C-alpha positions in Angstrom: 36.2 22.4 75.0 36.3 20.3 78.2 38.0 21.7 81.1 39.2 20.0 84.3 40.5 21.4 87.5 43.9 20.5 88.8 45.6 22.0 91.8 43.0 24.8 91.8 43.3 25.9 88.3 41.3 25.0 85.1 42.9 22.8 82.5 41.7 21.6 79.1 41.4 17.8 78.7 43.8 16.2 76.3 42.2 14.9 73.0 43.1 12.0 70.8 44.8 12.4 67.5 44.4 8.9 66.0 44.8 7.7 62.5 43.5 4.2 61.9 44.7 2.0 59.0 43.4 -1.3 57.7 44.1 -4.5 59.6 47.7 -5.6 59.0 48.9 -2.0 58.9 50.1 0.3 61.5 47.8 3.0 63.0 49.2 6.1 64.7 48.3 7.6 68.0 49.0 10.9 69.8 47.4 13.5 72.1 46.5 17.2 71.9 46.2 19.6 74.8 49.0 17.9 76.7 49.9 20.9 78.9 50.8 19.8 82.3 51.0 16.1 81.4 54.4 14.8 82.4 54.2 11.1 81.3 51.8 8.7 79.8 51.4 5.3 78.2 48.8 3.6 75.9 46.6 0.5 76.0 45.4 -0.7 72.5 42.9 -3.4 73.6 44.7 -6.1 71.4 47.1 -7.1 74.2 49.7 -4.4 73.3 50.7 -1.4 75.3 53.3 1.4 74.8 56.1 2.1 77.1 55.8 5.0 79.6 56.4 8.1 77.5 57.7 11.5 78.9 57.5 13.6 75.9 54.3 15.1 74.5 52.4 14.6 72.3 53.2 11.0 73.5 53.1 9.8 69.8 53.2 6.0 69.1 52.0 3.3 66.6 50.2 -0.1 66.9 49.6 -2.9 64.4 46.2 -4.4 64.5 46.3 -7.8 62.8 42.5 -8.3 62.7 39.6 -6.0 62.0 37.2 -5.0 64.6 36.1 -2.6 67.3 38.8 -1.6 69.9 38.7 0.6 73.1 42.0 2.4 73.1 42.9 4.1 76.4 45.8 6.3 77.5 46.9 6.6 81.3 48.6 10.0 81.8 50.1 11.8 84.9 49.9 15.4 86.0 52.1 16.2 88.9 52.3 12.6 89.6 48.5 12.2 89.7 47.1 9.5 87.3 44.4 10.0 84.9 42.6 7.9 82.4 41.0 8.5 79.0 39.7 6.0 76.3 37.9 6.0 73.0 36.6 3.4 70.6 38.2 2.8 67.2 37.2 0.7 64.2 39.8 -1.1 62.3 38.7 -2.1 58.9 39.9 -5.2 56.9 39.3 -6.6 53.5 35.4 -7.6 53.5 34.7 -11.3 54.0 31.1 -11.8 53.0 29.6 -15.3 53.7 26.8 -16.7 51.6 25.4 -19.9 52.8 24.2 -22.8 50.5 20.6 -23.8 51.0 18.8 -27.0 49.8 15.3 -26.9 51.5 11.6 -26.8 50.8 10.6 -23.5 49.3 10.6 -20.5 51.7 12.0 -17.2 50.7 15.5 -16.5 52.3 17.7 -13.4 52.7 21.3 -13.1 52.0 23.2 -10.5 54.1 26.7 -9.2 53.1 26.6 -6.2 55.5 30.1 -4.7 56.1 31.2 -1.4 57.6 31.8 1.5 55.1 31.3 -0.9 52.1 29.6 -1.0 48.8 28.0 -4.0 47.2 27.4 -5.6 43.8 25.2 -8.8 43.7 24.9 -11.2 40.7 21.3 -10.0 40.3 22.6 -6.4 39.8 21.4 -5.3 43.2 23.7 -2.8 45.2 22.1 -3.2 48.5 23.7 -5.0 51.4 21.0 -7.7 51.4 19.0 -9.4 48.7 15.8 -11.5 49.0 16.0 -14.9 47.2 12.9 -16.7 46.0 14.2 -18.8 43.1 16.9 -21.5 42.9 20.1 -20.5 41.5 23.6 -19.5 42.2 24.2 -16.1 43.7 27.5 -14.1 44.3 28.3 -10.7 45.9 31.3 -8.4 45.8 31.7 -6.2 48.9 34.2 -3.3 48.6 35.7 -1.0 51.2 38.9 1.1 51.5 40.8 -2.0 52.3 39.8 -4.2 49.3 37.1 -6.4 47.8 35.9 -9.6 49.3 33.5 -12.1 47.3 31.4 -15.2 48.1 29.0 -17.4 46.3 26.0 -19.2 47.6 23.9 -22.0 45.8 20.2 -22.1 46.5 18.2 -25.2 45.6 14.6 -24.8 46.6 12.5 -28.0 46.8 9.0 -27.3 45.6 5.9 -29.5 46.4 4.6 -31.4 43.4 2.2 -29.4 41.2 0.3 -29.8 37.9 3.1 -29.8 35.2 1.4 -31.5 32.5 -1.4 -29.7 30.5 -5.0 -31.0 31.1 -5.3 -31.8 27.4 -2.4 -32.7 25.0 -3.1 -32.7 21.2 -0.8 -34.7 19.0 -0.5 -35.3 15.2 -0.5 -38.5 13.1 1.6 -41.3 14.6 3.6 -39.1 16.8 5.2 -40.7 19.8 6.3 -38.5 22.7 7.5 -38.8 26.3 5.3 -36.7 28.8 7.4 -35.6 31.7 5.5 -35.1 34.9 8.3 -33.6 37.0 11.9 -33.7 38.2 13.7 -37.1 38.8 14.1 -36.2 42.5 10.2 -36.7 43.0 8.5 -40.0 43.3 5.9 -41.0 40.7 3.0 -43.7 40.3 1.2 -43.8 37.0 -2.1 -45.4 36.4 -0.5 -48.5 34.9 1.8 -48.9 38.0 4.9 -47.4 36.3 7.1 -45.1 38.4 9.2 -43.2 36.0 9.1 -39.4 35.8 7.9 -39.7 32.3 5.2 -41.5 30.3 5.5 -42.5 26.6 2.2 -42.1 24.5 1.7 -43.2 21.0 -2.2 -43.3 21.0 -5.3 -41.5 22.6 -5.2 -42.1 26.4 -6.4 -40.8 29.8 -3.4 -40.4 31.9 -3.1 -39.9 35.8 -0.1 -39.8 38.0 0.5 -39.5 41.9 3.7 -37.3 42.6 5.3 -36.8 46.0 8.4 -35.6 47.7 9.4 -34.4 51.2 7.7 -31.2 50.6 4.3 -32.5 49.6 2.3 -34.5 47.0 -0.2 -34.1 44.1 -2.2 -35.9 41.5 -2.0 -34.9 37.7 -4.4 -35.8 35.1 -4.3 -35.3 31.2 -6.1 -36.4 28.1 -4.1 -37.1 25.0 -5.9 -36.6 21.7 -4.6 -37.6 18.3 -5.4 -35.6 15.1 -4.9 -36.7 11.4 -2.7 -34.3 9.4 -5.2 -32.4 7.0 -5.1 -33.0 3.2 -6.1 -30.5 0.6 -6.2 -30.7 -3.3 -8.4 -28.4 -5.3 -7.2 -30.2 -8.5 -5.5 -28.9 -11.6 -6.1 -25.7 -13.2 -9.3 -26.5 -15.3 -11.0 -25.2 -18.4 -14.7 -26.1 -18.3 -16.6 -26.3 -21.6 -20.2 -25.4 -21.9 -20.8 -25.3 -18.1 -22.1 -22.6 -15.9 -20.9 -23.7 -12.5 -18.3 -25.9 -10.8 -17.8 -27.1 -7.3 -14.4 -26.7 -5.5 -14.2 -29.1 -2.4 -11.9 -29.0 0.7 -13.8 -31.9 2.6 -11.2 -32.5 5.4 -12.7 -32.6 8.9 -12.2 -31.6 11.7 -10.5 -28.5 10.4 -11.0 -24.8 9.9 -11.7 -24.0 6.3 -11.3 -20.4 5.0 -12.0 -19.5 1.3 -10.7 -16.5 -0.6 -14.0 -14.6 0.2 -14.0 -15.5 3.9 -16.6 -18.2 3.7 -16.1 -21.5 5.7 -18.0 -24.1 3.9 -16.1 -27.2 2.7 -17.7 -26.9 -0.8 -17.6 -23.8 -2.9 -19.8 -23.2 -6.0 -17.9 -21.3 -8.6 -19.8 -19.5 -11.5 -17.2 -17.1 -12.8 -13.8 -17.6 -14.2 -10.9 -16.7 -11.9 -8.2 -17.8 -9.5 -9.5 -19.4 -6.3 -7.6 -20.2 -3.1 -8.6 -21.8 0.2 -6.9 -22.4 3.6 -7.5 -25.6 5.6 -5.9 -25.8 9.1 -6.2 -27.9 12.3 -3.8 -28.4 15.2 -1.4 -30.2 13.2 -0.9 -28.2 10.0 -2.1 -25.3 7.8 -2.4 -26.1 4.0 -3.0 -23.7 1.2 -4.0 -24.5 -2.4 -4.8 -22.4 -5.4 -6.6 -23.3 -8.7 -7.5 -21.4 -11.8 -11.0 -22.2 -13.1 -12.1 -21.0 -16.6 -15.4 -21.4 -18.1 -15.6 -21.6 -21.9 -18.2 -22.3 -24.6 -17.7 -24.0 -28.0 -17.1 -21.0 -30.3 -19.9 -19.6 -32.3 -19.4 -17.3 -35.2 -21.6 -16.0 -38.1 -20.2 -13.8 -40.8 -23.5 -13.4 -42.2 -24.8 -13.9 -45.7 -22.7 -13.1 -48.8 -23.0 -9.3 -49.3 -22.5 -6.5 -51.8 -20.9 -3.2 -50.9 -20.6 0.0 -52.9 -17.3 1.5 -53.9 -15.9 3.6 -51.1 -17.8 1.6 -48.4 -16.6 -1.1 -46.1 -17.9 -4.0 -44.2 -16.7 -5.2 -40.7 -17.2 -8.5 -38.9 -17.0 -9.2 -35.1 -16.4 -12.6 -33.9 -15.4 -12.3 -30.2 -15.5 -15.6 -28.3 -14.1 -15.7 -24.7 -10.6 -17.4 -24.5 -10.3 -17.8 -28.3 -7.6 -17.4 -30.8 -8.4 -15.9 -34.2 -7.1 -16.5 -37.7 -8.4 -14.5 -40.5 -7.8 -15.0 -44.3 -6.0 -11.7 -44.4 -3.5 -12.7 -41.6 -5.3 -10.8 -38.7 -5.3 -12.6 -35.4 -7.7 -10.2 -33.6 -11.5 -10.7 -32.9 -12.5 -8.5 -35.8 -11.7 -7.8 -39.4 -13.0 -5.5 -42.1 -12.6 -4.8 -45.8 -13.5 -2.3 -48.6 -12.4 -4.8 -51.4 -14.3 -7.5 -52.9 -13.3 -11.1 -52.4 -13.8 -14.3 -50.3 -13.0 -13.8 -46.6 -12.9 -16.5 -43.8 -12.1 -16.8 -40.2 -11.2 -19.7 -37.9 -12.0 -19.3 -34.3 -10.4 -21.8 -31.7 -10.6 -22.2 -28.0 -10.3 -25.0 -25.6 -13.7 -26.2 -26.3 -13.5 -26.4 -30.1 -12.8 -24.9 -33.5 -15.2 -23.4 -35.9 -14.9 -21.6 -39.3 -17.0 -19.3 -41.5 -16.6 -17.9 -44.9 -18.4 -14.9 -46.6 -18.2 -13.5 -50.1 -18.0 -9.7 -50.7 -19.2 -8.3 -54.0 -18.7 -4.7 -54.9 -20.9 -2.3 -56.9 -20.1 1.2 -58.0 -22.0 4.2 -59.1 -20.2 6.7 -61.2 -21.1 9.1 -64.0 -18.8 10.6 -66.4 -20.0 12.3 -69.6 -16.9 11.7 -71.9 -16.6 15.3 -73.0 -17.7 18.7 -71.8 -20.0 21.0 -73.7 -18.9 20.7 -77.3 -19.6 21.5 -81.1 -20.6 18.8 -83.5 -20.5 19.1 -87.3 -23.9 19.3 -89.0 -24.8 15.8 -90.2 -22.5 14.3 -87.7 -23.1 12.9 -84.2 -21.4 12.6 -80.7 -21.3 9.2 -79.2 -21.8 9.2 -75.4 -21.3 6.2 -73.1 -22.2 6.5 -69.4 -22.5 2.6 -68.7 -21.8 1.4 -65.2 -23.2 -2.2 -65.2 -26.1 -4.2 -66.4 -28.3 -3.5 -63.2 -27.9 0.3 -63.3 -30.7 2.4 -64.7 -30.3 5.6 -66.9 -32.6 8.4 -67.7 -31.9 11.2 -70.1 -33.7 14.4 -70.0 -35.2 13.6 -73.5 -36.6 10.3 -72.0 -33.9 8.0 -73.5 -33.1 5.2 -71.1 -29.9 3.7 -72.7 -26.4 4.0 -71.2 -24.9 4.5 -74.7 -26.3 6.8 -77.4 -25.4 9.0 -80.3 -26.2 12.8 -79.8 -27.3 14.0 -83.4 -29.2 17.2 -82.4 -28.1 20.3 -80.6 -29.4 20.8 -77.1 -28.8 20.5 -73.4 -28.7 16.8 -72.4 -29.1 15.7 -68.8 -28.5 12.1 -67.8 -29.3 10.5 -64.3 -27.7 7.2 -63.3 -29.3 5.1 -60.4 -28.5 1.9 -58.6 -28.5 0.7 -55.0 -25.2 2.8 -54.3 -27.0 6.1 -55.2 -28.0 8.4 -57.8 -25.7 10.7 -59.9 -26.6 13.3 -62.6 -24.5 15.0 -65.3 -25.2 17.2 -68.5 -23.7 18.1 -71.8 -24.6 20.8 -74.1 -24.4 20.2 -77.9 -24.0 22.8 -80.7 -24.0 22.1 -84.3 -21.7 23.8 -86.9 -21.0 23.0 -90.5 -17.6 21.8 -90.4 -17.2 20.5 -94.0 -15.4 23.6 -95.2 -12.9 23.8 -92.3 -11.5 20.2 -91.8 -11.6 17.4 -94.4 -10.0 14.0 -94.4 -9.4 11.7 -97.4 -11.4 8.4 -97.6 -8.2 6.4 -98.3 -4.5 6.7 -98.8 -1.6 4.6 -100.2 1.5 4.6 -97.9 3.8 3.0 -100.6 6.4 6.0 -100.7 5.7 6.9 -104.2 5.4 10.5 -103.2 1.6 10.4 -103.8 -1.1 10.2 -101.1 1.4 8.5 -98.7 -0.1 10.1 -95.6 -3.5 10.3 -94.0 -3.9 13.9 -92.6 -6.2 16.8 -92.3 -6.9 19.0 -95.2 -7.9 22.5 -94.1 -7.5 26.1 -94.8 -8.9 27.2 -91.4 -7.3 28.6 -88.4 -7.4 25.3 -86.4 -6.5 25.4 -82.7 -6.1 22.5 -80.1 -6.0 19.8 -82.7 -6.2 16.2 -81.8 -6.5 13.2 -84.2 -6.7 9.5 -83.0 -6.9 6.5 -85.3 -8.0 3.0 -84.2 -7.8 -0.4 -85.7 -10.8 -2.8 -86.0 -10.2 -4.0 -82.5 -10.5 -0.5 -81.1 -6.8 -0.2 -80.3 -5.3 3.2 -80.7 -2.4 3.1 -83.2 -1.8 6.7 -84.1 -2.4 9.9 -82.1 -1.2 13.5 -82.8 -1.9 17.1 -81.7 -0.2 18.6 -84.7 -2.5 19.2 -87.8 0.6 19.1 -90.1 1.6 15.5 -89.1 -0.2 12.6 -90.6 -0.3 8.9 -90.3 2.0 6.8 -92.5 0.2 3.5 -92.1 2.6 2.0 -89.5 2.3 1.3 -85.8 5.5 1.1 -83.7 7.5 1.0 -87.1 5.4 -2.0 -88.4 3.3 -1.6 -91.4 -0.3 -2.1 -90.7 -2.6 -4.3 -92.9 -4.9 -3.0 -95.7 -8.3 -2.3 -94.4 -10.6 0.2 -92.9 -9.6 2.3 -89.8 -11.6 4.6 -87.8 -10.5 8.1 -86.9 -11.8 10.7 -84.4 -10.9 14.3 -84.4 -11.4 17.3 -82.2 -10.3 20.8 -82.9 -11.3 24.4 -82.4 -11.6 26.9 -85.2 -12.2 30.5 -85.4 -15.6 31.6 -86.9 -15.0 35.2 -87.0 -16.4 35.9 -83.5 -15.1 33.2 -81.3 -13.3 29.8 -81.1 -15.7 27.2 -81.9 -15.1 23.5 -80.6 -15.7 20.9 -83.2 -15.7 17.1 -83.1 -15.8 14.6 -85.9 -15.1 10.9 -86.8 -15.0 8.7 -89.9 -13.3 5.9 -91.7 -10.3 5.7 -93.9 -9.1 2.9 -96.0 -5.6 1.9 -96.1 -4.6 0.8 -99.7 -1.1 -0.6 -100.7 
């Protein structure tokens, strides 16, 4: 607290109670510590004063029309003695930033929008009171305080001394025509041919030079214009090559960068294998790609071999693979192989892009088998058992008794072993023959007369024996079976399927078993009977 002495006593100095408002609004003024003050008046530093006031706290108002700094003073009297006290106040108004336009040779500038108790927002995003400008453009600022927001805009146009704006080398394609611009229209130009435009039209290879100047400086520019042809690329159509081992793919365009499927960069590629091949050719003007399928094929070759013979149960297989071929077999197969276990004529046609060939082979079949027509058996004394083990004319036969025939009549008892051999193998079988006197057990008439006279109308067995497993077969002269029975009580009536058979001699065969007192004996017999009408 500040004290002063008046009339021999200490007194506190008065203090200001001031509330300022924005320009255009009334601010209020008053004093504190007014003890002993009997009158006072205010001077507001804007040409306005208050009347003499006699009542504390000597409150008054004043309107400041303009923002600024003001020295406010109050003259007050204590016991008639005048005193003076002053203070400085700030009256704020709506900010009024001022951004000047610049059109000058390049030199960085600073925009300043400083205002008391304000915040800032620039077009660049900055929030400081100042910004540095180094590029041409339009700039604005918003300045805000408690009294409002003020804005302003400034345009900066820097003039730069001429510099190299064209590249040292310009590459163009084909018959392109372009205008090369050396700088802005505001500069002055002098080309090598005397033209003064800020651009130069080129349509062919050329060396260009231009002198450029403005109020800020000058420069020379040089450039070389090159022209390049558009590349071409054609590997040709997909190709099948017949009876060749190699092929050249060509990508001859130059100057260009050539890259094949395997990374090689030659303009010629030697191909030795079938496949899909691609290449990329590129230069400044264009990049081209091409792909081609190359196939190597040979004229088909097949050989089914010589005619062959197979044994029953065996098979033969042929393989006729040819690269890229189609197949057509006589059995309808369409793959590269076929086989058979049957005799016959077989052919195949093989076709690819290089030709068509065919081949035929004949397959013959041989068999080896052995079947003695009956098992061990009994034959009547003075009778015989015919046995036929024939396979074909080239098969050999060997019996245990030295006989080499395929057919023979066995007339003696014994154990007979036969071996059959040909290129398909060797087989062995045997039969054991026993002889019995069969005359008293089963007899047959030498003829019969089927004329329905009730006498000798049937041909049948005559026996008093205990015959078992009886079987009688009768054959005509052609060997055809015309009658068969397993019942010893049924005879043949001379018909076949209801038709009367002709007069003549017929052959019969009979097998049966009879009881000889100790065991069943198997018997076999045959003979002839004459049909008489």
